[in-house]
GUDREN-884069 format. One record per atom (N, C-alpha, C): residue number from 1; x, z, y; atom name. Coordinates in nm, 3 decimals. Atoms other than C-alpha are relative to their C-alpha. Layout:
residues N
rec k = NUM&c1 = X&c3 = Z&c2 = Y&a = CA
...
This chain:
residues 118
rec k = 1&c1 = 0.083&c3 = 0.000&c2 = -0.120&a = N
rec k = 1&c1 = 0.000&c3 = 0.000&c2 = 0.000&a = CA
rec k = 1&c1 = 0.087&c3 = 0.000&c2 = 0.126&a = C
rec k = 2&c1 = -0.088&c3 = -0.006&c2 = -0.117&a = N
rec k = 2&c1 = 0.280&c3 = 0.091&c2 = 0.240&a = CA
rec k = 2&c1 = 0.070&c3 = -0.134&c2 = 0.023&a = C
rec k = 3&c1 = -0.065&c3 = 0.130&c2 = -0.013&a = N
rec k = 3&c1 = 0.450&c3 = -0.242&c2 = 0.166&a = CA
rec k = 3&c1 = -0.093&c3 = -0.102&c2 = 0.065&a = C
rec k = 4&c1 = 0.097&c3 = 0.093&c2 = -0.059&a = N
rec k = 4&c1 = 0.133&c3 = -0.430&c2 = 0.254&a = CA
rec k = 4&c1 = -0.014&c3 = 0.026&c2 = 0.149&a = C
rec k = 5&c1 = 0.010&c3 = -0.034&c2 = -0.141&a = N
rec k = 5&c1 = 0.099&c3 = -0.242&c2 = 0.581&a = CA
rec k = 5&c1 = 0.124&c3 = -0.042&c2 = 0.077&a = C
rec k = 6&c1 = -0.125&c3 = 0.040&c2 = -0.064&a = N
rec k = 6&c1 = 0.464&c3 = -0.302&c2 = 0.661&a = CA
rec k = 6&c1 = 0.006&c3 = -0.152&c2 = 0.016&a = C
rec k = 7&c1 = 0.001&c3 = 0.146&c2 = -0.006&a = N
rec k = 7&c1 = 0.426&c3 = -0.674&c2 = 0.580&a = CA
rec k = 7&c1 = -0.095&c3 = -0.048&c2 = 0.111&a = C
rec k = 8&c1 = 0.095&c3 = 0.037&c2 = -0.105&a = N
rec k = 8&c1 = 0.120&c3 = -0.697&c2 = 0.806&a = CA
rec k = 8&c1 = 0.057&c3 = 0.029&c2 = 0.138&a = C
rec k = 9&c1 = -0.061&c3 = -0.035&c2 = -0.128&a = N
rec k = 9&c1 = 0.304&c3 = -0.519&c2 = 1.085&a = CA
rec k = 9&c1 = 0.108&c3 = -0.102&c2 = 0.037&a = C
rec k = 10&c1 = -0.106&c3 = 0.099&c2 = -0.025&a = N
rec k = 10&c1 = 0.600&c3 = -0.757&c2 = 1.051&a = CA
rec k = 10&c1 = -0.061&c3 = -0.134&c2 = 0.041&a = C
rec k = 11&c1 = 0.068&c3 = 0.124&c2 = -0.034&a = N
rec k = 11&c1 = 0.364&c3 = -1.056&c2 = 1.057&a = CA
rec k = 11&c1 = -0.054&c3 = 0.004&c2 = 0.142&a = C
rec k = 12&c1 = 0.052&c3 = -0.017&c2 = -0.135&a = N
rec k = 12&c1 = 0.200&c3 = -0.923&c2 = 1.372&a = CA
rec k = 12&c1 = 0.112&c3 = -0.010&c2 = 0.102&a = C
rec k = 13&c1 = -0.114&c3 = 0.002&c2 = -0.094&a = N
rec k = 13&c1 = 0.537&c3 = -0.871&c2 = 1.543&a = CA
rec k = 13&c1 = 0.055&c3 = -0.142&c2 = 0.012&a = C
rec k = 14&c1 = -0.055&c3 = 0.136&c2 = -0.002&a = N
rec k = 14&c1 = 0.664&c3 = -1.217&c2 = 1.445&a = CA
rec k = 14&c1 = -0.097&c3 = -0.096&c2 = 0.069&a = C
rec k = 15&c1 = 0.097&c3 = 0.091&c2 = -0.061&a = N
rec k = 15&c1 = 0.340&c3 = -1.391&c2 = 1.547&a = CA
rec k = 15&c1 = -0.009&c3 = 0.019&c2 = 0.150&a = C
rec k = 16&c1 = 0.005&c3 = -0.026&c2 = -0.143&a = N
rec k = 16&c1 = 0.352&c3 = -1.227&c2 = 1.889&a = CA
rec k = 16&c1 = 0.131&c3 = -0.025&c2 = 0.071&a = C
rec k = 17&c1 = -0.132&c3 = 0.012&c2 = -0.060&a = N
rec k = 17&c1 = 0.718&c3 = -1.302&c2 = 1.944&a = CA
rec k = 17&c1 = 0.011&c3 = -0.114&c2 = 0.099&a = C
rec k = 18&c1 = -0.011&c3 = 0.110&c2 = -0.096&a = N
rec k = 18&c1 = 0.664&c3 = -1.633&c2 = 2.123&a = CA
rec k = 18&c1 = -0.045&c3 = 0.043&c2 = 0.138&a = C
rec k = 19&c1 = 0.050&c3 = -0.049&c2 = -0.128&a = N
rec k = 19&c1 = 0.474&c3 = -1.452&c2 = 2.396&a = CA
rec k = 19&c1 = 0.099&c3 = 0.098&c2 = 0.063&a = C
rec k = 20&c1 = -0.089&c3 = -0.101&c2 = -0.056&a = N
rec k = 20&c1 = 0.721&c3 = -1.167&c2 = 2.433&a = CA
rec k = 20&c1 = 0.140&c3 = -0.053&c2 = 0.024&a = C
rec k = 21&c1 = -0.134&c3 = 0.055&c2 = -0.024&a = N
rec k = 21&c1 = 1.034&c3 = -1.384&c2 = 2.415&a = CA
rec k = 21&c1 = 0.017&c3 = -0.037&c2 = 0.147&a = C
rec k = 22&c1 = -0.004&c3 = 0.033&c2 = -0.143&a = N
rec k = 22&c1 = 0.952&c3 = -1.512&c2 = 2.763&a = CA
rec k = 22&c1 = 0.036&c3 = 0.123&c2 = 0.081&a = C
rec k = 23&c1 = -0.021&c3 = -0.121&c2 = -0.078&a = N
rec k = 23&c1 = 0.947&c3 = -1.156&c2 = 2.888&a = CA
rec k = 23&c1 = 0.133&c3 = 0.065&c2 = -0.032&a = C
rec k = 24&c1 = -0.123&c3 = -0.068&c2 = 0.039&a = N
rec k = 24&c1 = 1.256&c3 = -1.043&c2 = 2.697&a = CA
rec k = 24&c1 = 0.125&c3 = -0.067&c2 = 0.058&a = C
rec k = 25&c1 = -0.117&c3 = 0.070&c2 = -0.049&a = N
rec k = 25&c1 = 1.498&c3 = -1.311&c2 = 2.814&a = CA
rec k = 25&c1 = -0.039&c3 = -0.099&c2 = 0.109&a = C
rec k = 26&c1 = 0.043&c3 = 0.089&c2 = -0.107&a = N
rec k = 26&c1 = 1.385&c3 = -1.448&c2 = 3.148&a = CA
rec k = 26&c1 = 0.113&c3 = -0.088&c2 = 0.051&a = C
rec k = 27&c1 = -0.097&c3 = 0.093&c2 = -0.058&a = N
rec k = 27&c1 = 1.560&c3 = -1.750&c2 = 3.292&a = CA
rec k = 27&c1 = 0.001&c3 = 0.016&c2 = 0.152&a = C
rec k = 28&c1 = -0.009&c3 = -0.006&c2 = -0.146&a = N
rec k = 28&c1 = 1.674&c3 = -1.781&c2 = 3.651&a = CA
rec k = 28&c1 = -0.119&c3 = -0.072&c2 = 0.064&a = C
rec k = 29&c1 = 0.113&c3 = 0.076&c2 = -0.051&a = N
rec k = 29&c1 = 1.399&c3 = -2.039&c2 = 3.704&a = CA
rec k = 29&c1 = -0.128&c3 = 0.084&c2 = -0.005&a = C
rec k = 30&c1 = 0.118&c3 = -0.086&c2 = 0.013&a = N
rec k = 30&c1 = 1.132&c3 = -1.796&c2 = 3.576&a = CA
rec k = 30&c1 = 0.003&c3 = 0.113&c2 = 0.104&a = C
rec k = 31&c1 = -0.015&c3 = -0.111&c2 = -0.095&a = N
rec k = 31&c1 = 1.265&c3 = -1.513&c2 = 3.793&a = CA
rec k = 31&c1 = -0.029&c3 = -0.050&c2 = 0.142&a = C
rec k = 32&c1 = 0.022&c3 = 0.057&c2 = -0.133&a = N
rec k = 32&c1 = 1.270&c3 = -1.735&c2 = 4.103&a = CA
rec k = 32&c1 = -0.148&c3 = -0.035&c2 = 0.021&a = C
rec k = 33&c1 = 0.143&c3 = 0.035&c2 = -0.010&a = N
rec k = 33&c1 = 0.919&c3 = -1.868&c2 = 4.033&a = CA
rec k = 33&c1 = -0.084&c3 = 0.127&c2 = 0.009&a = C
rec k = 34&c1 = 0.073&c3 = -0.126&c2 = -0.003&a = N
rec k = 34&c1 = 0.797&c3 = -1.514&c2 = 3.967&a = CA
rec k = 34&c1 = 0.010&c3 = 0.070&c2 = 0.134&a = C
rec k = 35&c1 = -0.018&c3 = -0.062&c2 = -0.132&a = N
rec k = 35&c1 = 0.943&c3 = -1.386&c2 = 4.293&a = CA
rec k = 35&c1 = -0.087&c3 = -0.071&c2 = 0.105&a = C
rec k = 36&c1 = 0.081&c3 = 0.077&c2 = -0.095&a = N
rec k = 36&c1 = 0.772&c3 = -1.667&c2 = 4.485&a = CA
rec k = 36&c1 = -0.150&c3 = 0.030&c2 = -0.019&a = C
rec k = 37&c1 = 0.141&c3 = -0.031&c2 = 0.027&a = N
rec k = 37&c1 = 0.436&c3 = -1.601&c2 = 4.314&a = CA
rec k = 37&c1 = -0.035&c3 = 0.143&c2 = 0.042&a = C
rec k = 38&c1 = 0.020&c3 = -0.141&c2 = -0.036&a = N
rec k = 38&c1 = 0.472&c3 = -1.226&c2 = 4.368&a = CA
rec k = 38&c1 = -0.030&c3 = 0.011&c2 = 0.150&a = C
rec k = 39&c1 = 0.023&c3 = 0.001&c2 = -0.145&a = N
rec k = 39&c1 = 0.491&c3 = -1.295&c2 = 4.742&a = CA
rec k = 39&c1 = -0.127&c3 = -0.078&c2 = 0.035&a = C
rec k = 40&c1 = 0.111&c3 = 0.091&c2 = -0.034&a = N
rec k = 40&c1 = 0.238&c3 = -1.580&c2 = 4.748&a = CA
rec k = 40&c1 = -0.137&c3 = 0.063&c2 = -0.023&a = C
rec k = 41&c1 = 0.133&c3 = -0.056&c2 = 0.031&a = N
rec k = 41&c1 = -0.050&c3 = -1.393&c2 = 4.582&a = CA
rec k = 41&c1 = -0.018&c3 = 0.141&c2 = 0.056&a = C
rec k = 42&c1 = 0.015&c3 = -0.126&c2 = -0.071&a = N
rec k = 42&c1 = 0.020&c3 = -1.073&c2 = 4.774&a = CA
rec k = 42&c1 = 0.032&c3 = 0.126&c2 = -0.077&a = C
rec k = 43&c1 = -0.035&c3 = -0.120&c2 = 0.077&a = N
rec k = 43&c1 = 0.152&c3 = -0.836&c2 = 4.505&a = CA
rec k = 43&c1 = 0.081&c3 = 0.098&c2 = 0.084&a = C
rec k = 44&c1 = -0.089&c3 = -0.082&c2 = -0.082&a = N
rec k = 44&c1 = 0.409&c3 = -0.711&c2 = 4.756&a = CA
rec k = 44&c1 = -0.076&c3 = 0.090&c2 = 0.096&a = C
rec k = 45&c1 = 0.075&c3 = -0.079&c2 = -0.098&a = N
rec k = 45&c1 = 0.136&c3 = -0.580&c2 = 4.985&a = CA
rec k = 45&c1 = -0.029&c3 = 0.141&c2 = -0.049&a = C
rec k = 46&c1 = 0.026&c3 = -0.134&c2 = 0.054&a = N
rec k = 46&c1 = 0.064&c3 = -0.288&c2 = 4.752&a = CA
rec k = 46&c1 = 0.118&c3 = 0.055&c2 = -0.079&a = C
rec k = 47&c1 = -0.108&c3 = -0.045&c2 = 0.089&a = N
rec k = 47&c1 = 0.359&c3 = -0.277&c2 = 4.514&a = CA
rec k = 47&c1 = 0.137&c3 = -0.012&c2 = 0.065&a = C
rec k = 48&c1 = -0.119&c3 = 0.013&c2 = -0.084&a = N
rec k = 48&c1 = 0.621&c3 = -0.345&c2 = 4.785&a = CA
rec k = 48&c1 = 0.091&c3 = -0.113&c2 = -0.052&a = C
rec k = 49&c1 = -0.079&c3 = 0.121&c2 = 0.021&a = N
rec k = 49&c1 = 0.889&c3 = -0.616&c2 = 4.788&a = CA
rec k = 49&c1 = 0.067&c3 = -0.013&c2 = -0.136&a = C
rec k = 50&c1 = -0.072&c3 = 0.005&c2 = 0.128&a = N
rec k = 50&c1 = 1.075&c3 = -0.527&c2 = 4.469&a = CA
rec k = 50&c1 = -0.080&c3 = 0.059&c2 = -0.115&a = C
rec k = 51&c1 = 0.083&c3 = -0.057&c2 = 0.105&a = N
rec k = 51&c1 = 0.783&c3 = -0.388&c2 = 4.269&a = CA
rec k = 51&c1 = 0.023&c3 = 0.149&c2 = -0.020&a = C
rec k = 52&c1 = -0.034&c3 = -0.142&c2 = 0.013&a = N
rec k = 52&c1 = 0.905&c3 = -0.034&c2 = 4.333&a = CA
rec k = 52&c1 = -0.119&c3 = 0.092&c2 = 0.026&a = C
rec k = 53&c1 = 0.119&c3 = -0.081&c2 = -0.027&a = N
rec k = 53&c1 = 0.556&c3 = 0.083&c2 = 4.430&a = CA
rec k = 53&c1 = 0.000&c3 = 0.053&c2 = 0.141&a = C
rec k = 54&c1 = 0.016&c3 = -0.050&c2 = -0.135&a = N
rec k = 54&c1 = 0.422&c3 = 0.218&c2 = 4.753&a = CA
rec k = 54&c1 = -0.124&c3 = 0.085&c2 = 0.010&a = C
rec k = 55&c1 = 0.117&c3 = -0.085&c2 = -0.023&a = N
rec k = 55&c1 = 0.134&c3 = 0.408&c2 = 4.907&a = CA
rec k = 55&c1 = -0.126&c3 = -0.056&c2 = -0.064&a = C
rec k = 56&c1 = 0.123&c3 = 0.061&c2 = 0.050&a = N
rec k = 56&c1 = -0.124&c3 = 0.158&c2 = 4.779&a = CA
rec k = 56&c1 = 0.009&c3 = -0.057&c2 = -0.140&a = C
rec k = 57&c1 = -0.013&c3 = 0.055&c2 = 0.134&a = N
rec k = 57&c1 = 0.015&c3 = 0.051&c2 = 4.441&a = CA
rec k = 57&c1 = 0.116&c3 = 0.063&c2 = -0.075&a = C
rec k = 58&c1 = -0.106&c3 = -0.065&c2 = 0.079&a = N
rec k = 58&c1 = 0.223&c3 = 0.194&c2 = 4.155&a = CA
rec k = 58&c1 = 0.122&c3 = -0.089&c2 = -0.019&a = C
rec k = 59&c1 = -0.124&c3 = 0.071&c2 = 0.033&a = N
rec k = 59&c1 = 0.576&c3 = 0.096&c2 = 4.056&a = CA
rec k = 59&c1 = -0.029&c3 = -0.096&c2 = -0.115&a = C
rec k = 60&c1 = 0.015&c3 = 0.100&c2 = 0.105&a = N
rec k = 60&c1 = 0.584&c3 = -0.222&c2 = 3.847&a = CA
rec k = 60&c1 = 0.131&c3 = -0.031&c2 = -0.071&a = C
rec k = 61&c1 = -0.130&c3 = 0.031&c2 = 0.060&a = N
rec k = 61&c1 = 0.955&c3 = -0.264&c2 = 3.783&a = CA
rec k = 61&c1 = 0.107&c3 = 0.088&c2 = 0.060&a = C
rec k = 62&c1 = -0.038&c3 = 0.064&c2 = 0.124&a = N
rec k = 62&c1 = 1.213&c3 = -0.227&c2 = 3.658&a = CA
rec k = 62&c1 = -0.073&c3 = 0.066&c2 = -0.119&a = C
rec k = 63&c1 = 0.062&c3 = -0.049&c2 = 0.124&a = N
rec k = 63&c1 = 1.099&c3 = -0.168&c2 = 3.299&a = CA
rec k = 63&c1 = -0.153&c3 = 0.003&c2 = 0.009&a = C
rec k = 64&c1 = 0.146&c3 = 0.003&c2 = -0.008&a = N
rec k = 64&c1 = 0.739&c3 = -0.285&c2 = 3.340&a = CA
rec k = 64&c1 = -0.065&c3 = 0.030&c2 = -0.135&a = C
rec k = 65&c1 = 0.075&c3 = -0.020&c2 = 0.123&a = N
rec k = 65&c1 = 0.469&c3 = -0.212&c2 = 3.085&a = CA
rec k = 65&c1 = 0.013&c3 = -0.127&c2 = -0.085&a = C
rec k = 66&c1 = -0.011&c3 = 0.120&c2 = 0.084&a = N
rec k = 66&c1 = 0.461&c3 = -0.454&c2 = 2.786&a = CA
rec k = 66&c1 = -0.082&c3 = -0.117&c2 = 0.057&a = C
rec k = 67&c1 = 0.063&c3 = 0.119&c2 = -0.056&a = N
rec k = 67&c1 = 0.368&c3 = -0.811&c2 = 2.880&a = CA
rec k = 67&c1 = -0.148&c3 = -0.014&c2 = -0.035&a = C
rec k = 68&c1 = 0.143&c3 = 0.015&c2 = 0.029&a = N
rec k = 68&c1 = 0.036&c3 = -0.825&c2 = 2.689&a = CA
rec k = 68&c1 = -0.087&c3 = 0.099&c2 = 0.078&a = C
rec k = 69&c1 = 0.075&c3 = -0.100&c2 = -0.077&a = N
rec k = 69&c1 = -0.079&c3 = -0.504&c2 = 2.860&a = CA
rec k = 69&c1 = -0.001&c3 = -0.035&c2 = 0.148&a = C
rec k = 70&c1 = -0.011&c3 = 0.044&c2 = -0.139&a = N
rec k = 70&c1 = 0.043&c3 = -0.634&c2 = 3.197&a = CA
rec k = 70&c1 = -0.104&c3 = -0.108&c2 = 0.029&a = C
rec k = 71&c1 = 0.096&c3 = 0.109&c2 = -0.018&a = N
rec k = 71&c1 = -0.163&c3 = -0.951&c2 = 3.157&a = CA
rec k = 71&c1 = -0.143&c3 = 0.053&c2 = -0.006&a = C
rec k = 72&c1 = 0.134&c3 = -0.058&c2 = 0.014&a = N
rec k = 72&c1 = -0.466&c3 = -0.755&c2 = 3.040&a = CA
rec k = 72&c1 = -0.039&c3 = 0.077&c2 = 0.126&a = C
rec k = 73&c1 = 0.031&c3 = -0.080&c2 = -0.119&a = N
rec k = 73&c1 = -0.445&c3 = -0.520&c2 = 3.339&a = CA
rec k = 73&c1 = -0.023&c3 = -0.089&c2 = 0.123&a = C
rec k = 74&c1 = 0.016&c3 = 0.090&c2 = -0.116&a = N
rec k = 74&c1 = -0.402&c3 = -0.800&c2 = 3.593&a = CA
rec k = 74&c1 = -0.135&c3 = -0.071&c2 = -0.006&a = C
rec k = 75&c1 = 0.129&c3 = 0.067&c2 = 0.017&a = N
rec k = 75&c1 = -0.709&c3 = -0.972&c2 = 3.450&a = CA
rec k = 75&c1 = -0.119&c3 = 0.094&c2 = 0.024&a = C
rec k = 76&c1 = 0.110&c3 = -0.097&c2 = -0.013&a = N
rec k = 76&c1 = -0.924&c3 = -0.656&c2 = 3.441&a = CA
rec k = 76&c1 = 0.058&c3 = 0.135&c2 = 0.044&a = C
rec k = 77&c1 = -0.064&c3 = -0.123&c2 = -0.048&a = N
rec k = 77&c1 = -0.766&c3 = -0.386&c2 = 3.661&a = CA
rec k = 77&c1 = -0.099&c3 = 0.113&c2 = 0.023&a = C
rec k = 78&c1 = 0.078&c3 = -0.118&c2 = -0.038&a = N
rec k = 78&c1 = -0.887&c3 = -0.037&c2 = 3.733&a = CA
rec k = 78&c1 = 0.034&c3 = 0.032&c2 = 0.145&a = C
rec k = 79&c1 = -0.029&c3 = -0.041&c2 = -0.137&a = N
rec k = 79&c1 = -0.904&c3 = 0.119&c2 = 4.076&a = CA
rec k = 79&c1 = -0.027&c3 = -0.109&c2 = 0.101&a = C
rec k = 80&c1 = 0.023&c3 = 0.091&c2 = -0.113&a = N
rec k = 80&c1 = -0.871&c3 = -0.086&c2 = 4.393&a = CA
rec k = 80&c1 = 0.062&c3 = -0.138&c2 = -0.015&a = C
rec k = 81&c1 = -0.065&c3 = 0.130&c2 = 0.016&a = N
rec k = 81&c1 = -0.665&c3 = -0.376&c2 = 4.258&a = CA
rec k = 81&c1 = -0.103&c3 = -0.108&c2 = -0.032&a = C
rec k = 82&c1 = 0.093&c3 = 0.109&c2 = 0.032&a = N
rec k = 82&c1 = -0.851&c3 = -0.707&c2 = 4.263&a = CA
rec k = 82&c1 = 0.041&c3 = -0.068&c2 = -0.131&a = C
rec k = 83&c1 = -0.036&c3 = 0.072&c2 = 0.122&a = N
rec k = 83&c1 = -0.871&c3 = -0.901&c2 = 3.935&a = CA
rec k = 83&c1 = 0.056&c3 = -0.139&c2 = 0.034&a = C
rec k = 84&c1 = -0.058&c3 = 0.134&c2 = -0.016&a = N
rec k = 84&c1 = -0.665&c3 = -1.219&c2 = 3.902&a = CA
rec k = 84&c1 = -0.035&c3 = -0.079&c2 = -0.125&a = C
rec k = 85&c1 = 0.045&c3 = 0.081&c2 = 0.113&a = N
rec k = 85&c1 = -0.843&c3 = -1.468&c2 = 3.676&a = CA
rec k = 85&c1 = 0.105&c3 = -0.106&c2 = -0.033&a = C
rec k = 86&c1 = -0.090&c3 = 0.109&c2 = 0.040&a = N
rec k = 86&c1 = -0.668&c3 = -1.750&c2 = 3.491&a = CA
rec k = 86&c1 = -0.006&c3 = -0.116&c2 = 0.100&a = C
rec k = 87&c1 = 0.008&c3 = 0.105&c2 = -0.104&a = N
rec k = 87&c1 = -0.789&c3 = -1.980&c2 = 3.772&a = CA
rec k = 87&c1 = 0.095&c3 = 0.031&c2 = 0.115&a = C
rec k = 88&c1 = -0.089&c3 = -0.041&c2 = -0.109&a = N
rec k = 88&c1 = -0.580&c3 = -1.779&c2 = 4.020&a = CA
rec k = 88&c1 = 0.144&c3 = 0.004&c2 = -0.048&a = C
rec k = 89&c1 = -0.134&c3 = -0.009&c2 = 0.058&a = N
rec k = 89&c1 = -0.277&c3 = -1.702&c2 = 3.799&a = CA
rec k = 89&c1 = -0.009&c3 = -0.031&c2 = -0.149&a = C
rec k = 90&c1 = -0.002&c3 = 0.034&c2 = 0.142&a = N
rec k = 90&c1 = -0.214&c3 = -1.871&c2 = 3.465&a = CA
rec k = 90&c1 = 0.083&c3 = 0.104&c2 = -0.075&a = C
rec k = 91&c1 = -0.080&c3 = -0.092&c2 = 0.081&a = N
rec k = 91&c1 = -0.060&c3 = -1.680&c2 = 3.178&a = CA
rec k = 91&c1 = 0.149&c3 = -0.027&c2 = 0.020&a = C
rec k = 92&c1 = -0.141&c3 = 0.034&c2 = -0.027&a = N
rec k = 92&c1 = 0.267&c3 = -1.868&c2 = 3.239&a = CA
rec k = 92&c1 = 0.045&c3 = 0.060&c2 = 0.133&a = C
rec k = 93&c1 = -0.035&c3 = -0.056&c2 = -0.130&a = N
rec k = 93&c1 = 0.262&c3 = -1.762&c2 = 3.604&a = CA
rec k = 93&c1 = 0.012&c3 = 0.152&c2 = -0.008&a = C
rec k = 94&c1 = -0.012&c3 = -0.145&c2 = 0.018&a = N
rec k = 94&c1 = 0.198&c3 = -1.402&c2 = 3.503&a = CA
rec k = 94&c1 = 0.130&c3 = 0.033&c2 = -0.074&a = C
rec k = 95&c1 = -0.128&c3 = -0.018&c2 = 0.069&a = N
rec k = 95&c1 = 0.494&c3 = -1.436&c2 = 3.266&a = CA
rec k = 95&c1 = 0.118&c3 = -0.011&c2 = 0.096&a = C
rec k = 96&c1 = -0.106&c3 = 0.015&c2 = -0.101&a = N
rec k = 96&c1 = 0.708&c3 = -1.552&c2 = 3.560&a = CA
rec k = 96&c1 = 0.007&c3 = 0.123&c2 = 0.089&a = C
rec k = 97&c1 = 0.002&c3 = -0.122&c2 = -0.081&a = N
rec k = 97&c1 = 0.598&c3 = -1.256&c2 = 3.772&a = CA
rec k = 97&c1 = 0.059&c3 = 0.115&c2 = -0.081&a = C
rec k = 98&c1 = -0.052&c3 = -0.104&c2 = 0.088&a = N
rec k = 98&c1 = 0.675&c3 = -1.031&c2 = 3.477&a = CA
rec k = 98&c1 = 0.153&c3 = -0.011&c2 = -0.012&a = C
rec k = 99&c1 = -0.145&c3 = 0.022&c2 = 0.006&a = N
rec k = 99&c1 = 1.023&c3 = -1.187&c2 = 3.448&a = CA
rec k = 99&c1 = 0.067&c3 = 0.053&c2 = 0.127&a = C
rec k = 100&c1 = -0.052&c3 = -0.052&c2 = -0.127&a = N
rec k = 100&c1 = 1.081&c3 = -1.109&c2 = 3.817&a = CA
rec k = 100&c1 = 0.004&c3 = 0.152&c2 = -0.003&a = C
rec k = 101&c1 = 0.007&c3 = -0.147&c2 = 0.002&a = N
rec k = 101&c1 = 0.970&c3 = -0.748&c2 = 3.767&a = CA
rec k = 101&c1 = 0.101&c3 = 0.060&c2 = -0.097&a = C
rec k = 102&c1 = -0.096&c3 = -0.048&c2 = 0.099&a = N
rec k = 102&c1 = 1.188&c3 = -0.707&c2 = 3.458&a = CA
rec k = 102&c1 = 0.142&c3 = 0.008&c2 = 0.056&a = C
rec k = 103&c1 = -0.138&c3 = 0.010&c2 = -0.048&a = N
rec k = 103&c1 = 1.500&c3 = -0.798&c2 = 3.653&a = CA
rec k = 103&c1 = 0.027&c3 = 0.081&c2 = 0.126&a = C
rec k = 104&c1 = -0.024&c3 = -0.085&c2 = -0.116&a = N
rec k = 104&c1 = 1.455&c3 = -0.555&c2 = 3.939&a = CA
rec k = 104&c1 = 0.100&c3 = 0.108&c2 = -0.038&a = C
rec k = 105&c1 = -0.102&c3 = -0.104&c2 = 0.023&a = N
rec k = 105&c1 = 1.742&c3 = -0.311&c2 = 3.970&a = CA
rec k = 105&c1 = -0.063&c3 = 0.138&c2 = 0.007&a = C
rec k = 106&c1 = 0.044&c3 = -0.139&c2 = -0.004&a = N
rec k = 106&c1 = 1.682&c3 = 0.054&c2 = 3.896&a = CA
rec k = 106&c1 = 0.060&c3 = 0.066&c2 = 0.125&a = C
rec k = 107&c1 = -0.055&c3 = -0.068&c2 = -0.117&a = N
rec k = 107&c1 = 1.725&c3 = 0.278&c2 = 4.200&a = CA
rec k = 107&c1 = 0.114&c3 = 0.093&c2 = -0.042&a = C
rec k = 108&c1 = -0.109&c3 = -0.091&c2 = 0.034&a = N
rec k = 108&c1 = 2.039&c3 = 0.490&c2 = 4.215&a = CA
rec k = 108&c1 = -0.053&c3 = 0.142&c2 = -0.017&a = C
rec k = 109&c1 = 0.041&c3 = -0.140&c2 = 0.013&a = N
rec k = 109&c1 = 2.014&c3 = 0.854&c2 = 4.106&a = CA
rec k = 109&c1 = 0.000&c3 = 0.070&c2 = 0.136&a = C
rec k = 110&c1 = 0.015&c3 = -0.069&c2 = -0.129&a = N
rec k = 110&c1 = 1.903&c3 = 1.079&c2 = 4.391&a = CA
rec k = 110&c1 = 0.130&c3 = 0.073&c2 = 0.040&a = C
rec k = 111&c1 = -0.120&c3 = -0.077&c2 = -0.033&a = N
rec k = 111&c1 = 2.221&c3 = 1.290&c2 = 4.368&a = CA
rec k = 111&c1 = 0.117&c3 = -0.087&c2 = 0.045&a = C
rec k = 112&c1 = -0.106&c3 = 0.088&c2 = -0.047&a = N
rec k = 112&c1 = 2.431&c3 = 0.981&c2 = 4.451&a = CA
rec k = 112&c1 = -0.027&c3 = -0.053&c2 = 0.141&a = C
rec k = 113&c1 = 0.036&c3 = 0.042&c2 = -0.136&a = N
rec k = 113&c1 = 2.253&c3 = 0.924&c2 = 4.784&a = CA
rec k = 113&c1 = 0.028&c3 = 0.118&c2 = 0.092&a = C
rec k = 114&c1 = -0.041&c3 = -0.115&c2 = -0.081&a = N
rec k = 114&c1 = 2.425&c3 = 1.147&c2 = 5.043&a = CA
rec k = 114&c1 = -0.114&c3 = 0.065&c2 = 0.081&a = C
rec k = 115&c1 = 0.109&c3 = -0.055&c2 = -0.081&a = N
rec k = 115&c1 = 2.114&c3 = 1.186&c2 = 5.259&a = CA
rec k = 115&c1 = -0.101&c3 = 0.077&c2 = -0.084&a = C
rec k = 116&c1 = 0.098&c3 = -0.065&c2 = 0.087&a = N
rec k = 116&c1 = 1.910&c3 = 1.304&c2 = 4.959&a = CA
rec k = 116&c1 = 0.059&c3 = 0.104&c2 = -0.094&a = C
rec k = 117&c1 = -0.065&c3 = -0.092&c2 = 0.092&a = N
rec k = 117&c1 = 2.166&c3 = 1.500&c2 = 4.761&a = CA
rec k = 117&c1 = -0.014&c3 = 0.144&c2 = 0.049&a = C
rec k = 118&c1 = 0.015&c3 = -0.142&c2 = -0.041&a = N
rec k = 118&c1 = 2.121&c3 = 1.877&c2 = 4.759&a = CA
rec k = 118&c1 = 0.125&c3 = 0.057&c2 = 0.062&a = C
């Protein structure tokens, strides 16, 4: 029984790999397109320029939520975020935005910033 479950899990992971490969190894072209879309559709207005989050939207990158969940949330968000249908942003375009968010640099540790260090 455990072998069957493991085999099914492996099949699920392999079948979903074409979708997640885009998100795992973004190209420079995807990152550039994602950055442009991020600005064009107004993501920066709530999530700020680098996806770091702000007063009106949570942090999106670096290390965003998994791509399938990201797409699901963008399509049917909670709270004040407007939904973005496939007519507004295709799945490929969402993948490009995701690639942009994945490549954002992590902020430096607080103790390395002289103005913020204790």
